[in-house]
C-alpha positions as CSV (number, residue, x, y, z in Angstrom):
1,M,125.7,86.7,283.9
2,Q,129.4,87.8,284.0
3,P,130.0,89.9,287.2
4,D,131.0,93.6,286.3
5,C,134.3,93.9,288.2
6,S,136.4,95.3,285.4
7,S,134.2,98.4,284.9
8,R,134.9,99.4,288.5
9,L,138.6,99.0,288.1
10,I,138.8,100.9,285.0
11,W,136.6,103.7,286.3
12,R,138.9,104.3,289.3
13,R,142.0,104.2,287.0
14,R,140.9,106.5,284.4
15,L,138.8,109.0,286.4
16,D,140.7,109.2,289.5
17,F,144.1,108.7,287.7
18,Q,145.0,106.1,290.4
19,L,145.2,102.3,290.2
20,E,143.3,102.0,293.6
21,I,141.8,98.5,293.5
22,I,138.3,98.2,295.3
23,P,137.9,94.8,296.6
24,P,134.5,93.3,295.1
25,P,132.1,91.5,297.2
26,R,133.0,87.8,298.2
27,A,130.6,86.4,295.7
28,M,132.8,87.7,292.9
29,T,136.3,87.3,294.5
30,R,137.4,84.2,292.5
31,Q,136.1,85.4,289.3
32,C,137.8,88.8,289.6
33,L,141.1,87.8,291.2
34,W,143.0,87.8,288.0
35,M,141.7,91.2,286.7
36,P,143.9,93.5,288.7
37,L,147.2,91.9,287.5
38,A,145.9,91.7,283.8
39,L,144.8,95.3,284.0
40,L,148.2,96.5,285.2
41,L,149.9,94.7,282.4
42,L,147.4,96.0,279.8
43,L,147.5,99.7,281.1
44,G,151.3,99.5,281.1
45,L,151.5,98.4,277.5
46,A,149.0,101.0,276.5
47,D,151.2,103.8,278.1
48,L,154.1,102.5,276.2
49,S,152.3,102.3,272.9
50,F,151.0,105.7,273.2
51,G,154.5,107.0,274.2
52,S,155.9,105.9,271.0
53,A,153.5,108.0,269.0
54,D,155.2,111.1,267.9
55,E,152.0,113.3,268.0
56,H,151.0,112.2,271.8
57,E,154.2,111.4,273.3
58,D,154.6,114.6,275.4
59,Y,151.0,114.6,276.5
60,Y,150.9,111.2,278.0
61,M,154.1,111.7,279.9
62,Q,152.9,115.1,281.2
63,E,149.5,113.6,282.1
64,M,151.0,110.8,284.1
65,L,153.4,113.3,285.9
66,T,150.6,115.7,286.8
67,R,147.6,113.6,287.5
68,E,147.5,113.6,291.2
69,H,148.2,117.3,291.3
70,Y,144.6,118.0,289.8
71,N,142.7,115.5,291.7
72,Q,142.9,116.3,295.3
73,V,139.6,118.2,296.1
74,Q,136.1,117.1,295.5
75,V,133.4,119.2,294.2
76,P,130.6,120.0,296.6
77,E,127.3,118.9,295.5
78,T,124.8,121.9,295.5
79,P,121.6,122.4,293.5
80,I,122.4,124.6,290.4
81,T,120.8,125.7,287.3
82,S,122.1,126.4,283.8
83,P,122.7,130.1,283.0
84,P,122.6,130.3,279.3
85,D,123.1,133.7,277.6
86,G,123.3,135.1,274.1
87,Q,120.9,136.3,271.6
88,G,121.7,139.9,272.6
89,Q,120.3,139.4,276.2
90,P,122.1,139.5,279.5
91,R,123.2,136.2,281.1
92,R,120.4,134.8,283.4
93,S,119.5,131.7,285.2
94,E,116.8,129.4,283.7
95,T,115.2,126.2,285.0
96,M,113.9,123.5,282.9
97,P,110.3,122.6,283.5
98,K,109.8,119.6,285.7
99,G,108.2,117.4,283.2
100,K,111.0,118.2,280.6
101,G,113.9,117.4,283.3
102,E,112.2,114.0,284.0
103,S,112.0,113.0,280.4
104,D,115.6,114.0,279.8
105,K,116.6,112.0,283.0
106,K,115.1,108.9,281.4
107,A,116.8,109.6,278.0
108,D,120.1,109.9,280.0
109,K,119.5,106.5,281.5
110,G,119.1,105.1,278.2
111,I,122.6,106.2,277.1
112,A,124.5,105.6,280.2
113,P,127.2,102.5,280.1
114,A,125.2,99.4,281.2
115,K,126.4,98.4,284.7
116,S,125.2,95.2,286.4
117,A,124.6,95.3,290.1
118,P,124.7,91.9,291.8
119,N,123.4,93.0,295.0
120,K,122.1,96.2,296.7
121,K,125.3,96.8,298.6
122,M,127.3,96.9,295.4
123,A,124.8,99.3,293.7
124,K,125.2,101.5,296.7
125,S,128.8,101.3,296.7
126,K,128.9,102.2,292.9
127,K,126.6,105.2,293.4
128,N,128.7,106.6,296.2
129,T,131.8,106.2,294.1
130,L,130.3,108.3,291.1
131,K,129.1,110.8,293.7
132,D,132.3,111.2,295.4
133,S,134.7,111.2,292.5
134,N,132.9,112.8,289.8
135,S,129.8,114.8,290.8
136,A,130.7,117.3,288.2
137,S,134.3,116.4,287.6
138,E,136.9,114.8,289.9
139,G,139.6,117.2,288.2
140,V,138.1,120.5,289.2
141,G,140.2,120.3,292.5
142,Q,141.7,123.6,293.7
143,F,140.3,125.6,290.8
144,T,136.6,125.5,291.8
145,S,136.8,128.7,293.9
146,I,138.5,130.6,291.0
147,K,135.9,132.5,289.0
148,E,137.8,132.9,285.8
149,E,136.4,133.1,282.4
150,C,138.2,131.1,279.9
151,P,138.4,132.0,276.2
152,P,137.3,129.6,273.2
153,I,139.6,126.7,272.8
154,G,139.8,127.2,269.2
155,L,137.0,125.3,267.0
156,E,136.3,128.6,265.2
157,T,139.8,129.7,264.8
158,L,140.8,126.3,263.7
159,K,143.2,125.6,266.6
160,I,141.4,122.4,267.2
161,D,142.0,120.1,264.3
162,D,139.4,118.1,262.4
163,F,140.8,114.8,264.0
164,Q,140.0,116.3,267.3
165,L,136.2,116.3,266.6
166,H,134.0,113.2,266.7
167,A,130.4,112.5,266.8
168,S,128.1,109.5,267.5
169,S,126.7,109.5,264.0
170,T,126.7,111.7,260.8
171,K,124.1,112.3,258.2
172,R,126.7,112.6,255.4
173,Y,130.4,113.7,255.0
174,G,129.4,117.2,254.5
175,L,127.7,117.4,257.9
176,G,130.3,115.5,259.7
177,A,131.9,116.5,263.1
178,H,134.5,118.5,261.4
179,R,131.8,120.8,260.2
180,G,130.6,121.5,263.9
181,R,132.4,124.6,264.4
182,L,130.9,128.1,265.6
183,N,130.2,130.3,262.7
184,I,131.2,128.0,260.0
185,Q,129.5,128.8,256.6
186,A,127.8,126.4,254.3
187,G,128.0,126.3,250.5
188,L,125.3,127.7,248.2
189,Y,123.7,124.3,247.5
190,E,122.2,121.4,249.7
191,D,124.4,118.1,249.8
192,D,127.5,120.2,249.4
193,L,130.6,118.7,250.7
194,Y,131.1,121.7,252.7
195,D,127.9,122.1,254.7
196,G,127.1,124.3,257.5
197,A,127.0,122.2,260.8
198,W,127.5,118.8,262.3
199,C,124.1,116.9,261.8
200,A,123.5,113.6,263.4
201,G,122.5,110.5,261.4
202,R,119.6,109.9,263.6
203,N,117.3,112.1,265.7
204,D,117.3,110.6,269.1
205,P,118.7,111.6,272.6
206,L,121.7,109.1,272.0
207,Q,123.6,111.5,269.7
208,W,126.6,113.5,270.8
209,F,129.2,115.8,269.7
210,E,132.6,115.3,271.2
211,V,135.8,117.5,271.4
212,D,139.3,116.1,272.3
213,A,141.3,119.0,273.9
214,R,144.4,116.7,273.7
215,R,145.4,118.0,277.2
216,L,143.9,118.6,280.7
217,T,141.6,121.7,280.3
218,R,139.4,123.6,282.6
219,F,136.2,123.7,280.8
220,T,134.0,126.5,281.7
221,G,131.2,126.8,279.2
222,V,129.5,125.9,275.8
223,I,128.5,128.2,272.8
224,T,126.0,126.7,270.3
225,Q,124.4,127.6,267.0
226,G,122.1,126.0,264.5
227,R,122.9,124.9,261.0
228,S,124.0,127.4,258.5
229,S,121.8,126.9,255.5
230,L,119.6,128.6,253.0
231,W,117.3,125.8,252.7
232,S,117.0,124.0,256.0
233,S,116.1,125.0,259.6
234,D,117.9,122.8,262.1
235,W,119.0,123.5,265.6
236,V,119.2,122.0,269.1
237,T,117.0,123.5,271.7
238,S,118.3,121.8,274.9
239,Y,121.3,119.5,275.8
240,K,123.6,118.0,278.3
241,V,127.3,118.2,278.8
242,M,129.5,115.1,279.6
243,V,133.2,115.2,280.4
244,S,135.8,112.4,280.4
245,N,139.4,111.7,280.9
246,D,139.6,108.7,278.7
247,S,136.9,108.9,276.3
248,H,135.3,105.8,277.5
249,S,133.9,106.6,281.0
250,W,131.7,109.7,281.1
251,V,130.2,111.9,283.7
252,T,127.2,114.2,283.1
253,L,127.2,117.6,284.7
254,K,124.5,117.5,287.6
255,N,122.0,119.8,289.0
256,G,121.9,118.4,292.5
257,S,120.8,114.6,291.9
258,E,119.5,115.3,288.4
259,D,121.4,115.8,285.2
260,L,121.9,119.4,284.3
261,I,120.0,120.6,281.1
262,F,121.2,123.5,279.2
263,L,118.9,125.7,277.1
264,G,120.0,125.7,273.5
265,N,119.0,127.9,270.6
266,R,115.7,129.4,269.5
267,E,116.8,130.0,265.9
268,K,119.8,128.8,263.8
269,E,122.1,131.8,263.7
270,I,122.3,133.7,266.8
271,P,124.9,132.1,269.1
272,V,123.9,131.0,272.8
273,R,126.3,130.6,275.5
274,N,125.9,128.5,278.6
275,I,128.4,129.1,281.4
276,F,128.9,125.9,283.8
277,P,128.1,126.6,287.4
278,S,131.6,125.5,288.3
279,P,134.5,124.7,286.0
280,V,135.1,121.1,285.0
281,V,138.6,119.6,284.4
282,A,139.0,117.0,281.9
283,R,140.4,116.2,278.4
284,Y,137.3,115.3,276.5
285,I,133.9,116.9,276.5
286,R,130.6,116.0,274.9
287,V,127.5,118.0,274.0
288,N,124.6,115.6,274.2
289,P,121.3,117.0,272.4
290,C,118.2,116.4,274.4
291,S,115.5,118.2,272.2
292,W,115.6,120.1,268.9
293,F,113.4,122.1,266.5
294,H,110.3,120.1,265.9
295,S,110.4,120.7,262.0
296,G,114.2,120.0,261.8
297,S,116.9,117.6,263.0
298,I,119.9,117.5,265.3
299,C,122.4,120.1,263.9
300,M,124.9,121.9,265.8
301,R,127.8,124.5,265.4
302,V,129.8,124.6,268.6
303,E,132.5,126.4,270.4
304,I,134.0,125.2,273.9
305,L,135.3,127.6,276.4
306,G,138.2,126.4,278.5
307,C,141.7,127.1,279.9
308,P,144.4,124.4,279.2
309,L,145.9,123.6,282.6
310,P,149.5,124.8,283.3
311,D,152.3,122.2,283.1
312,P,154.3,122.5,286.3
313,N,157.0,120.2,284.7
314,N,157.2,122.4,281.5
315,Y,157.2,119.2,279.5
316,Y,154.2,119.5,277.3
317,H,153.9,122.4,274.7
318,R,150.9,123.2,272.5
319,R,151.8,122.6,269.0
320,N,152.0,125.7,266.9
321,E,151.9,128.1,269.7
322,V,152.9,131.4,268.7
323,I,154.3,133.9,271.3
324,T,154.7,137.5,270.2
325,T,157.7,139.6,271.6
326,D,156.2,142.9,270.8
327,D,154.9,144.8,273.8
328,L,151.6,146.0,272.4
329,D,148.1,146.7,273.7
330,F,146.4,143.5,272.8
331,K,142.7,144.1,273.6
332,H,139.5,145.0,271.9
333,H,138.9,148.9,271.9
334,G,135.6,150.4,272.0
335,Y,134.9,153.7,270.0
336,K,136.1,155.9,273.0
337,E,139.1,153.6,273.7
338,M,140.3,153.7,270.1
339,R,140.1,157.5,270.1
340,Q,142.0,157.5,273.4
341,F,144.5,154.8,271.8
342,M,145.1,157.0,268.8
343,K,145.7,160.1,271.0
344,V,148.2,158.3,273.1
345,V,150.1,157.2,269.8
346,N,150.0,160.8,268.7
347,E,151.4,162.2,272.1
348,L,154.1,159.5,271.9
349,C,155.2,160.3,268.4
350,P,154.0,164.0,267.6
351,N,156.7,164.6,265.0
352,I,155.5,161.8,262.8
353,T,151.7,161.4,263.4
354,R,148.6,163.5,262.9
355,I,145.0,162.6,263.8
356,Y,142.1,163.8,261.5
357,N,138.7,162.7,260.7
358,I,137.2,162.2,257.1
359,G,133.5,162.7,258.1
360,K,130.9,161.1,260.4
361,S,128.9,157.9,260.5
362,Q,124.9,157.8,260.5
363,N,124.9,158.0,264.4
364,G,127.4,160.8,264.4
365,L,130.6,159.2,265.3
366,K,133.6,160.7,263.7
367,L,135.6,158.4,261.1
368,Y,139.2,159.0,262.7
369,A,142.2,158.4,260.7
370,I,145.9,158.7,261.7
371,E,148.6,159.9,259.3
372,I,152.2,158.6,259.8
373,S,154.9,160.6,257.9
374,D,158.2,162.7,258.6
375,N,156.2,165.6,257.5
376,P,152.6,165.1,258.8
377,G,149.8,167.3,257.3
378,E,151.5,167.9,253.9
379,H,151.9,166.2,250.6
380,E,155.6,166.1,249.5
381,V,156.3,166.1,245.8
382,G,157.6,162.7,245.0
383,E,156.4,161.0,248.1
384,P,153.7,158.2,247.4
385,E,150.7,158.0,249.5
386,F,149.4,154.7,251.0
387,R,146.2,153.8,252.9
388,Y,144.8,151.1,254.9
389,T,141.2,150.9,256.0
390,A,139.4,148.5,258.0
391,G,135.9,147.8,259.6
392,S,133.8,148.5,256.8
393,H,131.8,145.6,258.0
394,G,131.6,146.5,261.6
395,N,131.6,143.0,262.9
396,E,134.9,142.0,261.1
397,V,136.8,143.5,264.1
398,L,140.3,141.8,263.8
399,G,141.4,144.3,260.9
400,R,140.4,147.2,263.2
401,E,142.7,145.8,265.8
402,L,145.6,145.1,263.7
403,L,145.5,148.8,262.4
404,L,145.7,150.1,265.9
405,L,148.5,147.6,266.8
406,L,150.3,148.7,263.5
407,M,150.2,152.3,264.3
408,Q,151.5,151.7,267.9
409,F,154.3,149.2,266.5
410,M,155.4,151.8,263.9
411,C,155.5,154.6,266.5
412,L,157.6,152.4,268.9
413,E,160.0,151.0,266.3
414,Y,160.5,154.4,264.8
415,L,161.5,155.7,268.3
416,S,163.9,152.8,269.0
417,G,165.8,153.4,265.6
418,N,164.3,150.5,263.4
419,Q,165.9,151.3,260.1
420,R,163.3,149.6,258.0
421,I,160.3,151.6,259.8
422,R,162.3,154.8,259.6
423,H,162.9,154.4,255.9
424,L,159.1,153.6,255.4
425,V,158.0,156.6,257.3
426,E,160.4,159.1,255.7
427,E,159.7,157.8,252.2
428,T,156.1,157.3,252.4
429,R,152.9,159.1,253.7
430,I,150.8,156.5,255.4
431,H,147.3,156.8,256.3
432,L,145.3,154.3,258.7
433,L,141.6,154.4,259.1
434,P,140.8,151.7,261.6
435,S,137.0,152.0,261.8
436,V,135.1,152.8,258.6
437,N,131.7,151.6,260.1
438,P,131.9,152.5,263.9
439,D,128.0,152.1,264.3
440,G,128.1,148.5,263.2
441,Y,131.2,147.7,265.3
442,E,129.5,149.0,268.5
443,K,126.5,146.7,268.0
444,A,129.1,143.7,267.7
445,F,131.3,145.1,270.5
446,E,128.3,145.2,272.9
447,V,127.4,141.5,272.5
448,G,131.0,140.3,272.5
449,S,133.2,138.2,270.4
450,E,131.6,134.9,270.9
451,L,128.0,136.0,270.6
452,S,128.0,138.5,267.8
453,G,127.5,135.8,265.2
454,W,128.2,135.9,261.6
455,S,126.4,139.1,260.7
456,L,125.5,141.4,263.6
457,G,127.0,144.8,262.9
458,R,127.9,144.0,259.5
459,W,125.8,146.8,257.9
460,T,125.7,150.6,258.8
461,N,123.0,151.9,261.1
462,D,120.6,152.2,258.0
463,G,121.4,148.8,256.6
464,I,123.8,149.5,254.0
465,D,126.9,147.4,253.1
466,I,129.7,150.0,252.8
467,H,132.3,147.9,250.8
468,H,129.7,147.4,248.1
469,N,128.0,150.8,248.2
470,F,130.2,152.6,245.6
471,P,128.9,153.4,242.1
472,D,129.1,150.6,239.5
473,L,131.6,152.1,237.1
474,N,132.4,148.8,235.6
475,S,129.1,148.8,233.6
476,M,129.7,152.2,232.3
477,L,133.4,151.5,231.2
478,W,132.5,148.1,229.5
479,E,129.5,149.7,227.7
480,A,131.7,152.5,226.4
481,E,134.2,149.8,225.2
482,S,131.5,147.9,223.4
483,K,130.5,151.1,221.6
484,K,134.3,152.0,220.9
485,W,133.9,155.4,222.6
486,I,137.4,154.9,224.1
487,P,139.5,157.0,224.1
488,R,137.6,159.3,221.7
489,K,134.5,160.0,223.9
490,M,135.6,158.4,227.2
491,A,138.7,157.9,229.0
492,N,139.9,154.3,230.3
493,H,140.4,155.7,233.6
494,H,139.0,158.3,236.2
495,V,135.6,157.2,235.1
496,S,133.0,159.9,236.2
497,I,130.4,159.2,239.0
498,P,126.8,159.2,237.5
499,E,124.6,162.1,238.5
500,W,122.0,159.8,240.2
501,Y,124.4,158.5,242.6
502,Q,125.2,162.1,243.8
503,S,121.7,163.0,244.4
504,E,120.3,163.1,248.1
505,N,117.8,160.5,247.5
506,A,120.3,157.9,246.4
507,S,120.8,154.8,248.8
508,V,124.3,155.9,249.7
509,A,125.7,155.8,253.3
510,L,127.1,158.7,254.9
511,E,130.3,156.7,255.4
512,T,130.5,155.8,251.8
513,R,130.4,159.6,250.9
514,A,132.9,160.3,253.2
515,L,135.3,157.6,251.9
516,I,134.8,158.8,248.3
517,A,135.6,162.5,249.3
518,W,138.8,161.3,251.1
519,M,140.0,159.2,248.0
520,E,139.4,162.1,245.6
521,K,141.2,164.6,247.8
522,M,144.3,162.4,248.6
523,P,146.6,161.2,245.6
524,F,146.7,157.6,247.1
525,V,148.8,155.2,245.0
526,L,148.2,151.9,246.8
527,G,145.5,150.7,249.3
528,G,144.4,147.7,251.2
529,N,141.1,147.1,253.1
530,L,141.2,144.6,255.9
531,Q,138.3,142.4,256.3
532,G,137.5,139.1,258.1
533,G,135.9,135.6,257.9
534,E,138.5,134.1,255.6
535,L,142.2,133.8,254.9
536,V,142.7,135.2,251.2
537,V,143.6,138.3,249.3
538,T,141.3,139.4,246.5
539,F,141.9,141.8,243.6
540,P,139.8,143.5,241.0
541,Y,137.6,143.1,239.2
542,D,135.1,142.1,241.8
543,R,132.2,142.0,239.3
544,T,131.9,139.6,236.4
545,R,131.7,141.0,233.0
546,S,129.2,138.4,231.6
547,Q,125.7,139.2,232.6
548,G,124.0,136.7,234.9
549,V,127.2,134.8,235.7
550,A,127.9,134.4,239.4
551,R,131.7,133.4,239.2
552,E,134.1,134.2,236.4
553,Q,137.7,135.4,235.9
554,T,137.3,139.1,235.3
555,P,140.9,140.6,235.2
556,T,141.7,144.3,234.8
557,P,144.4,145.6,232.5
558,D,146.9,145.5,235.3
559,D,146.2,141.9,236.3
560,H,149.9,140.9,236.4
561,V,150.4,144.0,238.9
562,F,147.4,143.0,241.1
563,R,148.5,139.5,241.3
564,W,151.9,140.3,242.4
565,L,150.7,142.8,245.1
566,A,148.1,140.2,246.2
567,F,150.9,137.5,246.6
568,S,153.2,139.8,248.4
569,Y,150.7,140.0,251.3
570,A,149.7,136.3,251.1
571,S,153.0,134.8,250.8
572,T,154.4,136.7,253.9
573,H,151.3,135.8,256.1
574,R,151.9,132.8,258.4
575,L,148.9,130.9,257.3
576,M,147.5,132.0,253.8
577,T,149.6,130.0,251.7
578,D,150.2,127.0,254.1
579,A,149.1,123.9,252.1
580,N,148.5,122.0,255.1
581,R,146.2,124.4,256.9
582,R,142.4,123.7,257.0
583,A,139.9,125.8,254.8
584,C,138.0,128.3,256.8
585,H,134.7,127.4,255.4
586,T,134.2,126.1,251.9
587,E,137.2,126.8,249.7
588,D,140.8,126.2,250.1
589,F,142.5,129.3,248.8
590,A,145.8,127.9,249.8
591,K,145.9,126.1,246.4
592,E,145.7,129.4,244.6
593,D,148.7,130.8,246.8
594,G,146.2,132.4,249.0
595,T,144.9,135.0,246.5
596,I,142.0,135.1,244.1
597,N,140.2,137.3,241.6
598,G,137.2,138.8,243.4
599,A,134.8,138.0,240.4
600,S,136.0,134.4,240.3
601,W,135.0,134.1,243.9
602,H,131.7,135.7,243.8
603,T,130.5,138.7,241.8
604,A,129.7,141.9,243.6
605,A,128.8,145.2,241.8
606,G,130.0,148.5,243.3
607,S,133.0,147.3,245.2
608,M,135.5,149.6,246.9
609,N,138.3,148.0,244.9
610,D,136.7,148.3,241.4
611,F,135.7,151.9,242.2
612,S,139.3,152.9,243.5
613,Y,140.8,151.6,240.3
614,L,138.4,153.0,237.8
615,H,137.9,156.5,239.5
616,T,141.2,157.2,241.1
617,N,145.0,156.4,240.6
618,S,144.9,154.0,243.5
619,F,145.2,150.0,243.4
620,E,143.0,148.6,245.8
621,L,143.0,145.1,247.3
622,S,140.9,143.3,250.0
623,M,142.9,141.3,252.7
624,Y,140.8,138.7,254.6
625,V,143.0,138.4,257.5
626,G,141.5,135.6,259.6
627,C,138.8,132.9,259.6
628,D,137.3,134.4,262.9
629,K,135.8,137.8,262.3
630,F,135.8,138.8,266.0
631,P,138.4,136.6,267.6
632,H,138.7,136.6,271.4
633,E,141.1,139.0,273.0
634,S,143.5,136.2,273.9
635,E,143.9,135.5,270.2
636,L,145.1,139.0,269.2
637,P,148.9,138.4,269.9
638,E,148.8,135.3,267.5
639,E,146.7,137.2,264.9
640,W,149.3,140.1,265.1
641,E,152.2,137.7,264.5
642,N,150.3,136.1,261.6
643,N,149.8,139.5,259.7
644,R,152.5,141.8,261.0
645,E,155.0,141.2,258.3
646,S,152.4,141.1,255.7
647,L,151.1,144.6,256.7
648,L,154.6,145.9,256.3
649,V,155.5,144.2,253.1
650,F,152.5,145.4,251.3
651,M,153.1,149.1,252.3
652,E,156.6,148.6,250.8
653,Q,155.1,147.8,247.4
654,V,154.1,151.4,246.9
655,H,157.5,151.8,245.9
656,R,157.5,149.5,243.1
657,G,157.2,150.8,239.4
658,I,158.0,154.1,238.1
659,K,157.6,157.8,239.4
660,G,158.5,161.1,238.4
661,V,157.3,164.7,237.6
662,V,155.6,166.1,234.5
663,R,156.9,169.7,234.0
664,D,156.4,172.5,231.2
665,L,159.3,174.3,229.7
666,Q,159.4,176.8,232.6
667,G,159.7,174.0,235.1
668,R,156.3,174.1,236.5
669,G,154.5,171.0,237.6
670,I,151.4,170.1,235.2
671,A,148.4,168.8,237.0
672,N,146.3,166.2,235.5
673,A,148.7,165.1,233.0
674,V,148.0,161.6,231.6
675,I,150.6,158.9,231.9
676,S,150.1,156.0,229.6
677,V,152.1,152.7,229.4
678,E,152.1,150.9,226.0
679,G,150.3,147.6,226.2
680,I,148.2,148.4,229.3
681,N,144.8,150.0,228.6
682,H,144.6,151.9,231.9
683,D,146.1,155.3,232.4
684,I,146.8,157.4,235.4
685,R,147.0,161.1,236.1
686,T,149.4,163.5,237.7
687,A,148.6,165.1,241.3
688,A,148.3,168.7,241.8
689,D,152.2,169.4,241.8
690,G,152.8,167.3,238.7
691,D,154.1,164.3,240.5
692,Y,153.1,160.8,239.6
693,W,153.4,157.0,240.6
694,R,152.7,154.0,238.4
695,L,152.7,150.6,239.8
696,L,154.5,148.2,237.4
697,N,156.2,144.9,237.7
698,P,160.0,144.6,236.6
699,G,160.5,145.1,232.9
700,E,161.0,147.8,230.1
701,Y,158.1,150.0,229.3
702,K,157.4,152.7,226.8
703,V,155.7,155.5,228.8
704,T,154.0,158.4,227.2
705,A,153.0,161.9,229.0
706,R,150.3,164.1,227.5
707,A,148.2,166.9,228.8
708,E,145.6,169.1,227.3
709,G,147.3,172.1,225.5
710,Y,150.7,170.3,225.5
711,S,152.5,168.2,223.1
712,F,153.2,164.5,224.2
713,T,156.4,162.9,224.7
714,S,157.4,159.2,225.2
715,K,160.5,157.5,226.6
716,K,161.5,154.2,227.8
717,C,161.6,153.4,231.5
718,E,163.0,150.3,233.1
719,V,161.8,148.9,236.3
720,G,164.3,146.6,238.1
721,Y,163.9,143.8,240.6
722,K,165.3,145.9,243.6
723,M,162.7,147.6,245.9
724,G,162.4,151.4,244.8
725,A,160.6,153.0,241.9
726,T,162.4,154.0,238.9
727,R,162.6,157.8,238.2
728,C,160.9,158.8,235.0
729,D,160.3,162.6,234.5
730,F,158.8,164.3,231.6
731,T,159.0,167.8,230.1
732,I,156.4,168.8,227.7
733,G,155.7,172.2,225.6
734,R,152.7,174.1,224.6
735,T,151.2,173.1,221.1
736,N,150.8,176.2,218.7
737,L,147.1,175.6,218.7
738,S,147.0,176.0,222.4
739,R,149.0,179.2,222.2
740,I,146.5,180.6,219.5
741,R,143.7,179.8,221.7
742,E,145.2,181.3,224.7
743,I,146.0,184.5,222.9
744,M,142.4,184.8,221.5
745,E,140.9,184.1,224.9
746,K,143.2,186.8,226.4
747,F,141.9,189.3,223.8
748,N,138.3,188.0,224.1
749,K,138.5,186.6,220.5
750,Q,139.0,190.1,219.0
751,P,141.5,191.2,216.3
752,I,144.8,192.1,217.8
753,K,145.2,195.9,218.1
754,L,148.6,197.5,217.3
755,P,150.1,200.2,219.4
756,V,149.0,203.8,218.5
757,R,152.3,205.1,217.4
758,Q,152.9,201.9,215.0
759,L,149.4,202.5,213.6
760,Q,150.1,206.3,213.0
761,A,153.4,205.5,211.4
762,R,151.5,203.0,209.2
763,R,149.1,205.5,207.9
764,S,151.5,208.3,207.3
765,R,153.5,205.8,205.0
766,E,150.2,204.8,203.1
767,R,149.4,208.6,202.5
768,H,152.9,209.4,201.3
769,L,152.8,206.5,198.9
770,G,149.4,207.7,197.7
771,T,150.5,211.4,197.0
772,S,153.4,210.3,195.1
C-alpha cells in the first residue's frame, strides 16, 4: 500500500498556513523524501496561477500576508452542546440522545477522508495533530474570548453569489445549491426551474451544502429552513458543521471528543438558528445533514452567520461594498422607538414637520404619520400632496426603516441648506406613514430579522392582508363599461364604495378603514407603498380583467404615465435595472427594466393601488425595495444607499403634468369640478379650493373643465420635458338652466311676487284702461 505521507504535509500547509514538514516514520523516509520539494514547487505554482486571476488576485495575496496573524492560539477543548433557537422560542441548549450521537458518529466516519495508518505510533501522532490544530478550528485564535454576534454573510440578500455555493449532489437544476438560500421562494409548480431549496440527489449522510466566503471569516452560527413548496414536505432535522481553509481538508465541530450535532427544523417554513459554542475562523463552511423528515428528503435553505476578518494590510476589499456618507440612525425601531424617533425629528425641524395619527390598529397602536412642508398643517392652494406608506405587511420591515431614514435625512439636509431638499419641501406637502400594520411588525420584531421567516407578522392581528383589503372597484367599473353606463349613469373615476363594504360586519381591518378615511380627506396626487421580498416596481391594474386568468396584462387608461412613474423609481435604484444581478426568487424583473404591471405578475382583487386610482385622484404604485423583507441591522446603510435617490426622484414626479385652479366668474374656486383629458378615459376632480393636479407625460393635450351647474370650457395645455407642472387655469360661468333652478329653489318653486307699489300701479293702469 502507498504510504500516506502527502496527506500529512498538505494538512499542515493548508490548515496551519505553514509549510512545516513533519518527518514520517523511518519505514516511510525513502518513499517520502522527494515529496516536500515537489509540494513546494506545486504550491508555489498554484499561488502564481491564482494570483493571475482577476477575481481572486487580492484575496490570495492578502491571505498569505495575514495567515500567521490568525493562527497563534489553539482552541481549548471543553464538552459543549449545540444551542439551537428559533421557531419563536428563546435560545436553549439541547443535547442529542446517546444512541443518536453514536449513529451520527459512525456516519461521520464514513464520510471522513480515508487516511492509512502504517503503525500505531503514526496513528496516535495524526490524532494529536488534528486535536491540537483544529479541535474546532485552528483559526479561532485570539477571537475565542470575544462574544460577538455576527450578522448573516448574505445568502438571503444575494451578497453571496451563486458560484460561491456548492453541494455534494443535486436532485435537479431547479433544486441546485444556488437555490439553498434562506427564505427563497419556489415557483407555483413542481419541477420548476426556480424551486425552493437545495435538495440532495441522494438521501444519505454523505451529502453536504457548502459556502465559500471568499475570505477568512469568523463563523458564529447557521440558520436553516426546509423546502419552500406547495406540494412537498422536506426538511433536515439534524446536521453537523465542518470548516476548511482550502475546501479539501475539513474539520468537524466537536462536542468534546464527539462530533457536534445541531438540531435542525421541525417543519419547513420556520427558521431555526444554531449558534456555535465558540467562533470558527475559516474560508469555507459545510452543513452536513445527519437526519431528515422521514416522509421527505434532504432539502435545505441556509443562512450563515459570520464576520469577515479585518485586513491589517488594507489590501483586500470586498466587491460591491457600499459605504454611506449619511450620518443617520441605522437600526431597527420598535413601536416606542419609532414614536420617539419621529418626535426627535419633529423637535429638530419644528418649522417644517408635524406629527399626527390617522387611526388605530386592532391592538390599539396609533398609526403615526409625519408631514413635511414649509407650512405644516395646512393645504396650500396649488401645492400638490404626496404620500409614502410602508409596513402594510408587518414583516416587510425595510420600507418602514427607509421612511424613518428619509424623514431624518430631509430634516438634516433642509437645515444644512440642500437646495434640492429645500425646493421639494417648499413646493410639496409630503406625508410619510412608516407603519401601517404595527401589530404585525411587533410580532416579527420580537423574533428578530433572521427568524421571522417569510410570513410571520404579514397579516393584521385579526388575520387580514391590508394591502388587498380594499373594495374591489375594478369589477364595478368594468361591468358598467360593458353595459355602456359610462358616463351617463356612472363616472369613469371616483367610483363609489359599495354599501356592504361599509357595514360593521364586513371583513375590513381597522387599519384599512383608517387608510381609506385618510385618502379621502387629503387631496393626494401621487403615492408609493414600500414593500419587500423583491426588487421591482408594480403599477395598476393589479387585477386581471379576464375572469379566471391568473396573469394577464391589464393596463389602466393612464398606462403610459404609470410606466414612466415606475421607471423613474426603478432606473434610479442601484440594483433594480442591473442586468447582471441575480433574481431574488423566480422572476428576473431586470429584463423588464425593473417594472411590471401588477396583473401580469399575479392577479389580486382589492389592492391599495387599484382603489387609489379608481376612488381618488392619487396614482399609487408599489415599490418592492429589497429581496430580504427583514434585513439585518448591518444591511441598513447599504439598503439606504440603494433606495435614497429613488425615493427622492419619485417624490419629484408629483410636479410632472399640468396643474391649475378652476374658478367661477367671481373668482371663487369650484370644488369637485371634473378635469378631462381628450384620449384618456379617466378623469380627476378639483380639491376644496378648486385647485387640481393632473399627472401627464410630455406632449400637447386638449383639457376640459366642467362642473355641475356650470358651462364647460376647453383649452390646449402643453407639458414640457423639464421638471415642473404646466399651469392651466379655467374660468367657467353658470348655465341659464342652473340660474333658473337656483331662483326657483330660492323662492321654494313659487311664482315670483312683484313689489307692492309696482303691483298697485299695474292695477290702477288696468282700471283706467277699463273705464275709458
